[in-house]
C-alpha positions as a LaTeX table, in Angstrom:
\begin{tabular}{lrrr}
\hline
Residue & $x$ (\AA) & $y$ (\AA) & $z$ (\AA) \\
\hline
Gly1 & 30.47 & 7.39 & 7.00 \\
Arg2 & 28.53 & 9.04 & 4.19 \\
Val3 & 27.13 & 6.79 & 1.31 \\
Thr4 & 26.78 & 9.07 & $-1.63$ \\
Ile5 & 24.29 & 8.65 & $-4.45$ \\
Pro6 & 25.30 & 10.38 & $-7.46$ \\
Ala7 & 23.08 & 11.84 & $-10.23$ \\
Gly8 & 21.23 & 9.33 & $-12.21$ \\
Glu9 & 18.44 & 6.55 & $-11.49$ \\
Trp10 & 19.42 & 3.93 & $-9.03$ \\
Leu11 & 16.97 & 0.78 & $-8.44$ \\
Thr12 & 17.14 & $-0.77$ & $-5.08$ \\
Gly13 & 15.55 & $-2.95$ & $-2.53$ \\
Ser14 & 15.76 & $-2.61$ & 1.25 \\
Leu15 & 18.57 & $-0.47$ & 2.63 \\
Glu16 & 19.64 & $-0.48$ & 6.35 \\
Leu17 & 21.53 & 2.32 & 7.98 \\
Lys18 & 23.70 & 1.67 & 10.82 \\
Ser19 & 24.94 & 4.23 & 13.61 \\
Gly20 & 26.95 & 7.03 & 12.18 \\
Val21 & 25.78 & 6.56 & 8.40 \\
Glu22 & 24.21 & 9.41 & 6.30 \\
Leu23 & 22.49 & 8.37 & 3.21 \\
His24 & 23.18 & 11.50 & 0.87 \\
Leu25 & 21.35 & 11.80 & $-2.60$ \\
Glu26 & 23.22 & 14.51 & $-4.77$ \\
Lys27 & 21.32 & 16.78 & $-6.95$ \\
Gly28 & 19.92 & 14.73 & $-9.91$ \\
Ala29 & 20.00 & 11.48 & $-7.89$ \\
Val30 & 16.78 & 9.28 & $-7.98$ \\
Leu31 & 16.84 & 6.29 & $-5.70$ \\
Lys32 & 13.88 & 4.11 & $-6.94$ \\
Gly33 & 12.37 & 1.43 & $-4.86$ \\
Ser34 & 12.01 & $-1.90$ & $-6.32$ \\
Val35 & 8.33 & $-2.66$ & $-7.46$ \\
Asp36 & 9.19 & $-6.45$ & $-6.55$ \\
Pro37 & 8.01 & $-7.42$ & $-3.17$ \\
Lys38 & 10.74 & $-9.96$ & $-3.00$ \\
Asp39 & 13.45 & $-7.10$ & $-3.00$ \\
Tyr40 & 12.45 & $-6.00$ & 0.53 \\
Asn41 & 13.56 & $-7.03$ & 3.82 \\
Ala42 & 11.47 & $-9.77$ & 5.66 \\
Asp43 & 9.10 & $-9.35$ & 8.72 \\
Asp44 & 12.01 & $-10.47$ & 10.80 \\
Ala45 & 14.33 & $-7.54$ & 9.96 \\
Phe46 & 14.49 & $-6.62$ & 13.57 \\
Pro47 & 12.69 & $-7.89$ & 16.82 \\
Glu48 & 9.89 & $-5.47$ & 16.94 \\
Asn49 & 9.08 & $-5.57$ & 13.23 \\
Phe50 & 5.63 & $-6.89$ & 12.41 \\
His51 & 2.81 & $-6.46$ & 10.15 \\
Ser52 & $-0.90$ & $-6.45$ & 10.35 \\
Val53 & $-3.15$ & $-6.63$ & 7.60 \\
Gly54 & $-6.14$ & $-4.91$ & 9.51 \\
Glu55 & $-3.86$ & $-2.01$ & 10.75 \\
Glu56 & $-1.86$ & $-1.92$ & 7.35 \\
Trp57 & 1.51 & $-2.33$ & 8.95 \\
Ser58 & 4.06 & $-3.60$ & 6.80 \\
Gly59 & 7.13 & $-5.50$ & 7.50 \\
Ala60 & 8.72 & $-4.37$ & 4.45 \\
His61 & 10.73 & $-1.12$ & 4.13 \\
Leu62 & 12.95 & 0.73 & 1.65 \\
Val63 & 15.29 & 2.60 & 4.12 \\
Leu64 & 15.49 & 1.27 & 7.59 \\
Ala65 & 17.39 & 2.04 & 10.64 \\
Tyr66 & 16.99 & 0.00 & 14.03 \\
Lys67 & 18.55 & 1.05 & 17.24 \\
Ala68 & 20.94 & 3.28 & 15.43 \\
Glu69 & 22.39 & 6.63 & 16.52 \\
Asp70 & 23.32 & 9.66 & 14.44 \\
Val71 & 21.69 & 8.52 & 11.19 \\
Ala72 & 20.67 & 10.92 & 8.28 \\
Ile73 & 19.10 & 10.98 & 4.88 \\
Thr74 & 20.14 & 14.12 & 3.01 \\
Gly75 & 20.91 & 16.03 & $-0.09$ \\
Glu76 & 18.98 & 17.44 & $-3.15$ \\
Gly77 & 17.88 & 14.16 & $-4.63$ \\
Val78 & 14.88 & 12.07 & $-4.62$ \\
Ile79 & 13.77 & 8.80 & $-3.02$ \\
Asp80 & 10.87 & 7.40 & $-5.33$ \\
Gly81 & 8.97 & 4.66 & $-3.87$ \\
Gln82 & 7.10 & 4.04 & $-7.43$ \\
Gly83 & 3.80 & 3.88 & $-5.25$ \\
Pro84 & 1.43 & 3.70 & $-8.21$ \\
Ala85 & 3.06 & 0.53 & $-9.59$ \\
Phe86 & 1.60 & $-1.28$ & $-6.42$ \\
Phe87 & $-1.89$ & $-0.56$ & $-7.33$ \\
Asp88 & $-4.52$ & $-1.74$ & $-9.74$ \\
His89 & $-5.52$ & 1.41 & $-11.46$ \\
Ser90 & $-8.87$ & $-0.08$ & $-12.74$ \\
Thr91 & $-10.40$ & $-0.30$ & $-9.24$ \\
Phe92 & $-11.08$ & 3.14 & $-7.81$ \\
Lys93 & $-12.89$ & 3.54 & $-4.47$ \\
Trp94 & $-13.68$ & 6.83 & $-2.62$ \\
Gly95 & $-11.25$ & 8.84 & $-4.59$ \\
Phe96 & $-8.32$ & 6.24 & $-4.04$ \\
Trp97 & $-7.06$ & 3.28 & $-5.85$ \\
Ala98 & $-8.18$ & 0.19 & $-3.92$ \\
Lys99 & $-5.64$ & $-1.15$ & $-1.56$ \\
Pro100 & $-3.90$ & $-4.08$ & $-3.09$ \\
Pro101 & $-4.14$ & $-7.66$ & $-1.80$ \\
His102 & $-0.43$ & $-7.68$ & $-1.07$ \\
Glu103 & 1.66 & $-5.96$ & 1.40 \\
Arg104 & 3.16 & $-2.53$ & 0.59 \\
Pro105 & 6.63 & $-1.37$ & 1.74 \\
Arg106 & 7.11 & 1.62 & 3.88 \\
Met107 & 9.72 & 4.07 & 2.34 \\
Val108 & 11.33 & 5.04 & 5.59 \\
Gln109 & 11.27 & 3.36 & 8.95 \\
Phe110 & 13.24 & 4.31 & 12.05 \\
Val111 & 12.82 & 2.41 & 15.23 \\
Arg112 & 14.31 & 3.07 & 18.49 \\
Cys113 & 17.07 & 5.51 & 17.07 \\
Arg114 & 18.74 & 8.43 & 18.45 \\
Gly115 & 19.82 & 11.48 & 16.32 \\
Val116 & 17.75 & 11.21 & 13.23 \\
Arg117 & 18.34 & 13.88 & 10.62 \\
Leu118 & 16.04 & 14.10 & 7.48 \\
Glu119 & 17.30 & 17.24 & 5.13 \\
Gly120 & 16.68 & 18.46 & 1.87 \\
Val121 & 15.53 & 15.23 & 0.30 \\
Thr122 & 12.50 & 14.74 & $-1.79$ \\
Phe123 & 10.38 & 11.69 & $-0.93$ \\
Leu124 & 8.05 & 10.91 & $-3.78$ \\
Asp125 & 5.02 & 8.33 & $-4.25$ \\
Ser126 & 5.39 & 6.16 & $-1.15$ \\
Pro127 & 3.48 & 2.83 & $-1.76$ \\
Gly128 & 2.13 & 3.36 & 1.72 \\
Trp129 & 3.28 & 5.55 & 4.62 \\
Thr130 & 6.02 & 7.55 & 3.63 \\
Met131 & 7.84 & 7.59 & 7.02 \\
Leu132 & 7.16 & 5.81 & 10.19 \\
Ile133 & 9.39 & 6.95 & 13.02 \\
Arg134 & 8.64 & 5.24 & 16.18 \\
Leu135 & 10.36 & 5.44 & 19.73 \\
Cys136 & 13.15 & 7.70 & 18.49 \\
Glu137 & 14.89 & 10.74 & 20.05 \\
Asp138 & 16.39 & 13.94 & 19.06 \\
Ile139 & 14.93 & 14.02 & 15.42 \\
Glu140 & 15.35 & 16.78 & 12.96 \\
Ala141 & 13.28 & 17.18 & 9.61 \\
Asp142 & 14.39 & 20.40 & 7.69 \\
Gly143 & 13.65 & 21.29 & 4.19 \\
Ile144 & 12.40 & 17.85 & 2.96 \\
Lys145 & 9.41 & 17.31 & 0.62 \\
Val146 & 7.04 & 14.71 & 0.69 \\
Tyr147 & 4.87 & 14.47 & $-2.54$ \\
Ala148 & 2.46 & 11.58 & $-3.24$ \\
Asp149 & $-0.10$ & 10.79 & $-6.11$ \\
Gln150 & $-3.36$ & 11.48 & $-4.05$ \\
Arg151 & $-4.82$ & 8.41 & $-5.43$ \\
Ile152 & $-2.45$ & 6.35 & $-3.18$ \\
Ile153 & $-4.38$ & 5.61 & 0.00 \\
Asn154 & $-2.46$ & 5.97 & 3.22 \\
Ser155 & 0.55 & 7.80 & 1.70 \\
Asp156 & 0.97 & 9.90 & 4.83 \\
Gly157 & 4.09 & 12.25 & 5.23 \\
Ile158 & 5.74 & 11.60 & 8.52 \\
Asp159 & 4.22 & 9.60 & 11.40 \\
Phe160 & 5.96 & 10.00 & 14.64 \\
Asp161 & 4.95 & 7.27 & 17.24 \\
Gly162 & 6.21 & 7.55 & 20.84 \\
Cys163 & 8.98 & 9.86 & 19.74 \\
Arg164 & 10.79 & 12.72 & 22.06 \\
Arg165 & 12.37 & 15.85 & 20.97 \\
Val166 & 11.36 & 16.35 & 17.28 \\
Arg167 & 11.61 & 19.33 & 15.21 \\
Val168 & 10.20 & 19.79 & 11.90 \\
Ala169 & 10.87 & 22.95 & 9.87 \\
His170 & 10.75 & 24.36 & 6.09 \\
Cys171 & 9.06 & 21.13 & 4.95 \\
Asp172 & 6.59 & 20.62 & 2.20 \\
Phe173 & 3.90 & 17.93 & 2.04 \\
Lys174 & 1.52 & 17.45 & $-0.78$ \\
\hline
\end{tabular}
């Protein structure tokens, strides 16, 4: 099925995509991640979920898919992680705001999925890594934009970990 987010601003905590689900953001839609850590899934969202303070793994995610097939995030809208809100702006170190003492959610995490499609959407200001895609197959990222305030440390674009058959085309990372 297709979950359509219409034009407007929509505040949310964690969303989990199941097999066969497309999250579609229409033009003018802004899906904003909550700035309240309680609005995100717990570390036990799936068996292989974990966090590590030393490695900065986070058990919290805005959009998650686990062992799902044929999942997608598409459209002309924006997913805004509101990253700057997670930092103390008065503490600046090596060109970045200092890492906060609390866990920062990832914007998107797909684990052990097959048939992942990311198309057209803008991913804005992740609190940490924008996308972590682990142990997935048949992934296509086409025409997405990943923009982050450069003072947010570790605001990576897409991290592929142990994936197979990955295609990235026509994307913009800043």
